[in-house]
C-alpha positions in Angstrom: 2.2 -114.0 -55.0 0.2 -110.5 -55.3 1.6 -107.2 -57.0 0.6 -105.8 -52.8 3.2 -108.1 -51.9 6.0 -107.3 -53.8 8.5 -105.0 -52.1 8.7 -101.3 -53.6 12.8 -101.6 -53.6 13.1 -105.1 -55.0 15.2 -105.1 -58.3 12.4 -106.3 -61.2 13.2 -109.1 -63.0 15.6 -108.7 -66.6 15.9 -111.2 -69.4 20.0 -110.8 -68.6 20.7 -114.3 -66.7 18.4 -115.7 -69.4 20.1 -114.2 -72.1 23.5 -115.1 -70.7 22.5 -119.1 -70.3 21.6 -118.6 -74.3 24.5 -117.1 -75.3 26.7 -120.0 -73.3 27.9 -121.7 -76.7 29.7 -118.8 -77.3 32.1 -118.5 -74.7 33.0 -122.5 -75.5 33.5 -121.3 -79.2 35.3 -118.4 -79.0 37.9 -120.6 -76.7 38.2 -123.1 -79.0 38.7 -120.4 -81.7 41.7 -118.8 -79.4 43.4 -122.7 -79.3 43.2 -123.6 -83.0 44.7 -120.2 -83.8 47.1 -121.1 -80.8 46.6 -117.4 -79.7 47.9 -118.2 -75.9 50.9 -119.8 -77.3 51.6 -117.0 -79.7 51.0 -114.1 -76.4 53.9 -116.4 -74.8 56.0 -116.3 -77.3 56.2 -112.0 -77.3 53.3 -111.3 -79.6 51.5 -108.8 -77.9 49.0 -106.6 -79.8 46.1 -107.6 -81.9 48.1 -106.9 -85.3 51.4 -109.5 -84.1 48.9 -112.0 -83.2 46.7 -111.6 -86.4 50.3 -111.9 -88.2 51.9 -114.8 -86.4 47.8 -116.8 -86.9 47.6 -116.2 -89.9 44.5 -114.3 -89.6 43.0 -110.9 -90.4 43.7 -108.3 -88.2 39.4 -107.3 -88.1 38.7 -111.0 -87.2 41.7 -111.3 -84.3 41.2 -107.8 -82.6 37.7 -109.2 -82.0 38.5 -112.6 -80.6 41.2 -110.9 -78.8 38.3 -108.8 -77.3 36.6 -111.6 -75.9 39.1 -113.1 -74.5 40.1 -109.9 -72.7 36.4 -109.8 -71.3 36.8 -113.4 -70.2 39.3 -112.7 -68.5 42.0 -115.1 -70.0 43.8 -112.2 -71.4 44.6 -108.9 -69.4 45.1 -105.7 -71.6 47.9 -103.5 -70.5 46.1 -99.9 -71.8 43.3 -98.6 -73.1 41.7 -99.4 -77.0 42.7 -102.7 -78.8 46.0 -101.7 -79.9 46.9 -102.1 -76.4 49.3 -104.9 -76.0 47.7 -107.7 -73.7 48.9 -110.8 -71.5 48.1 -113.7 -70.1 46.1 -114.5 -67.3 48.0 -116.8 -64.6 45.1 -119.9 -65.4 45.5 -119.5 -69.4 49.2 -118.9 -69.1 49.4 -122.5 -67.4 46.6 -124.2 -69.0 46.1 -122.9 -72.4 49.8 -122.4 -73.5 50.0 -124.9 -76.2 53.3 -127.2 -75.4 53.2 -126.9 -72.0 53.2 -130.1 -69.9 49.8 -128.3 -68.1 48.1 -127.5 -71.8 44.9 -128.7 -71.5 43.5 -127.2 -75.0 43.2 -130.7 -76.3 40.2 -131.4 -73.8 38.7 -127.9 -74.8 38.5 -128.9 -78.3 37.1 -132.4 -77.3 34.5 -131.0 -75.8 33.6 -128.1 -78.6 33.8 -130.9 -81.4 32.5 -134.0 -80.0 30.6 -133.1 -76.8 28.7 -130.3 -78.4 27.2 -132.6 -81.3 26.2 -135.3 -79.1 24.3 -132.5 -76.7 22.5 -131.6 -79.8 20.5 -134.6 -79.3 19.5 -133.4 -75.6 15.9 -132.9 -75.8 15.3 -136.6 -77.8 17.5 -138.0 -75.2 15.7 -136.6 -72.3 12.2 -137.6 -74.3 13.4 -141.4 -74.6 15.9 -142.1 -72.9 18.1 -143.3 -75.2 21.5 -141.9 -75.4 23.1 -140.2 -78.4 26.1 -142.6 -77.9 27.2 -145.1 -75.2 30.5 -144.2 -74.4 30.3 -147.0 -71.5 29.9 -149.8 -73.9 33.5 -150.5 -75.4 31.9 -151.1 -78.6 31.1 -147.4 -78.7 33.4 -146.1 -76.7 37.0 -147.7 -77.7 37.2 -145.3 -80.4 36.3 -142.3 -78.7 38.7 -142.8 -75.7 41.5 -143.3 -77.9 40.9 -139.4 -79.1 40.4 -138.3 -75.5 42.8 -140.0 -72.9 45.8 -138.1 -73.4 43.9 -134.8 -73.3 42.7 -136.0 -69.7 46.4 -136.3 -68.6 47.0 -132.7 -67.5 43.3 -132.3 -66.6 43.4 -134.4 -63.7 47.7 -134.6 -62.8 47.7 -131.9 -59.8 45.0 -133.7 -58.4 46.4 -137.4 -59.1 49.2 -135.8 -56.9 47.8 -135.3 -54.1 46.6 -138.7 -53.9 50.3 -139.8 -53.3 50.1 -137.5 -50.4 47.7 -138.8 -48.9 48.4 -142.4 -49.4 51.8 -141.2 -47.7 50.0 -139.8 -44.6 47.8 -142.9 -44.5 50.5 -145.5 -44.9 53.7 -144.2 -43.7 57.1 -146.0 -44.5 55.4 -148.7 -45.7 55.1 -150.1 -49.3 51.9 -149.4 -51.6 50.4 -151.4 -53.9 48.0 -149.2 -55.5 45.3 -150.1 -57.9 44.0 -147.8 -61.0 40.5 -148.9 -61.9 39.9 -147.9 -65.5 43.0 -145.8 -65.6 43.2 -144.3 -69.0 46.1 -142.5 -69.5 47.4 -143.6 -66.0 47.3 -140.2 -64.6 45.6 -141.4 -61.1 48.6 -144.2 -60.4 51.7 -141.8 -62.0 50.1 -138.6 -59.9 50.5 -140.4 -57.1 53.7 -142.3 -57.8 55.6 -138.9 -58.7 54.9 -137.6 -54.9 55.0 -141.2 -53.3 58.1 -143.0 -54.3 56.3 -146.0 -51.8 53.3 -146.6 -54.7 53.8 -149.2 -57.1 51.0 -148.7 -59.3 48.6 -151.4 -61.3 46.8 -150.0 -64.4 43.7 -151.8 -65.3 41.8 -151.0 -68.6 40.8 -152.8 -71.8 43.6 -153.6 -74.1 43.0 -151.0 -76.9 43.4 -148.1 -74.1 46.6 -149.5 -72.3 48.2 -148.5 -75.2 48.3 -145.1 -73.9 48.7 -145.4 -70.7 52.1 -147.5 -71.4 53.5 -144.9 -73.8 52.5 -142.2 -70.5 54.3 -144.5 -68.2 57.6 -145.1 -70.6 57.2 -140.9 -70.9 57.2 -140.1 -66.8 60.0 -143.1 -66.3 57.8 -145.2 -64.1 58.1 -148.2 -65.9 59.5 -149.9 -62.9 57.3 -149.2 -60.7 54.1 -150.2 -63.2 52.3 -153.3 -63.6 49.6 -154.0 -66.6 46.1 -155.4 -65.9 43.9 -156.0 -68.8 40.5 -155.8 -69.1 36.9 -154.4 -68.8 36.7 -153.2 -65.5 33.0 -154.8 -64.8 34.8 -158.5 -65.5 38.4 -158.5 -65.2 39.2 -159.8 -61.7 40.9 -157.8 -59.4 41.8 -160.4 -56.8 41.2 -160.6 -53.2 43.4 -158.8 -50.7 45.9 -158.1 -53.6 46.3 -154.0 -53.0 47.0 -151.6 -50.2 45.1 -148.8 -52.2 42.7 -148.1 -55.1 41.9 -145.0 -57.0 38.9 -145.3 -59.1 39.2 -141.7 -61.2 36.2 -140.4 -62.3 34.9 -143.5 -63.5 31.7 -143.7 -61.4 30.2 -141.4 -63.3 30.1 -143.0 -66.2 28.9 -146.9 -64.9 25.9 -145.3 -62.9 24.5 -146.4 -59.2 24.2 -149.6 -59.3 27.4 -150.5 -61.3 29.1 -148.4 -59.1 28.1 -150.0 -55.9 29.1 -153.5 -57.8 32.2 -151.6 -58.3 32.9 -150.5 -54.9 32.3 -153.7 -53.5 34.7 -155.2 -56.2 37.8 -152.8 -55.2 36.5 -153.7 -51.1 37.5 -157.1 -51.9 40.8 -156.6 -53.6 42.2 -154.4 -50.8 44.0 -155.6 -47.4 42.4 -154.6 -44.4 43.4 -150.9 -43.5 43.4 -150.1 -47.4 42.6 -147.0 -49.0 39.9 -146.1 -51.4 40.3 -142.5 -53.6 37.4 -141.6 -55.3 37.8 -138.6 -57.8 34.3 -137.3 -59.0 32.3 -134.3 -60.2 30.1 -134.0 -56.9 26.5 -132.1 -56.4 25.4 -130.7 -53.2 23.2 -132.8 -51.1 20.4 -130.8 -52.2 21.2 -131.2 -56.1 21.1 -127.4 -56.1 24.5 -126.9 -57.0 27.3 -126.4 -58.5 26.1 -125.9 -62.0 29.0 -128.4 -63.1 28.1 -132.0 -61.6 24.7 -131.0 -62.0 25.5 -130.5 -66.1 27.8 -133.7 -66.1 25.0 -135.1 -64.7 23.1 -134.5 -68.4 26.4 -135.3 -70.1 26.3 -138.5 -68.9 22.7 -138.9 -69.8 23.6 -138.0 -73.6 26.9 -140.4 -73.7 26.3 -143.2 -71.4 23.5 -145.7 -70.9 23.2 -145.1 -66.9 25.7 -142.7 -65.9 25.1 -139.7 -64.0 26.6 -137.2 -60.6 25.9 -138.7 -57.6 26.6 -136.9 -53.9 28.6 -137.2 -50.9 26.0 -138.7 -49.3 25.1 -141.4 -51.6 28.6 -142.7 -51.6 29.3 -142.4 -48.6 26.5 -144.8 -48.3 27.8 -147.2 -50.8 31.3 -147.5 -49.1 30.2 -148.3 -46.0 27.9 -150.8 -47.2 30.5 -152.2 -49.3 32.8 -152.6 -46.0 34.8 -149.2 -45.8 34.5 -146.6 -43.0 35.9 -143.4 -41.8 34.5 -141.6 -45.4 35.6 -138.3 -45.8 36.7 -135.4 -48.3 40.5 -134.6 -48.6 40.7 -131.0 -51.2 42.4 -131.4 -53.8 43.1 -128.8 -57.1 39.7 -130.6 -58.6 36.5 -129.6 -59.3 35.1 -131.0 -56.0 37.3 -132.8 -53.3 39.0 -136.5 -53.1 36.6 -138.8 -51.3 38.7 -141.3 -49.2 37.7 -144.1 -47.2 39.2 -147.4 -45.4 38.9 -150.7 -45.8 37.5 -152.3 -42.3 
């Protein structure tokens, strides 16, 4: 573009946006420190000033005043008044998700990212150059130890969206008993969430035997043992059966599997469903032209770093794969999640 073609009223380029990106790590670290100090729990317990919070957290007043400033600046704390000593309160999302002890607490999930995921991402340049992941979490030998750390932390993250699955199944299968297969169930959040909002759901939780130990604890904790069955095994090899289920849910599974294994998995699920059965997919889904939103695109890089074949896929890709597997009426359903749920019916 020549100088003469630039509008005289156009705003000049500044480095501000790039600087914010370069300092992105600081947000994760500041939030993690706030969680490690249990700052949000202390505010919920009535400690509202930096001095009170410093005493409760056994930390220095200077350091806590600065971390409180950062949380106010990020909108997770709300300051009532002027100056550092003014009392603070919790923003609604911080109150719901960052107060340790609440069932909706996702702090352990945040801390997993700031510790384990951050360490793997330091290899990103080498991974892009070589195509070799820092760790292959899609392989049981490498993934199981990490899953023992992550599985329980994921429960609160997915529970609200999982409850929406139960609502959707009630609409699609009114007045009928629903045999639901929860594929690679992890904590069992998707089957359990569906069962809490739909008493017609009986869930079969499929996962590696080591992971099902976590699932069984969550099933008992939720009091749903009478409506639970278990199918141990690697999802790529275990037999789902033929016409055995009325519905199946894949809760954030395809992104770690990759394109070809996901297509094979969808065909396998189709075989396991009765005609008219429902499949529900929860995933990070980028726009059709992959120009946003940022989270699904960055999560694709996370799969590059941490899996052998993983990626994120567009709705059009899922729709094509589902139709090839024998599904119809592929559409998206709003849910309290990063992306809408993808649902389809077996023809």
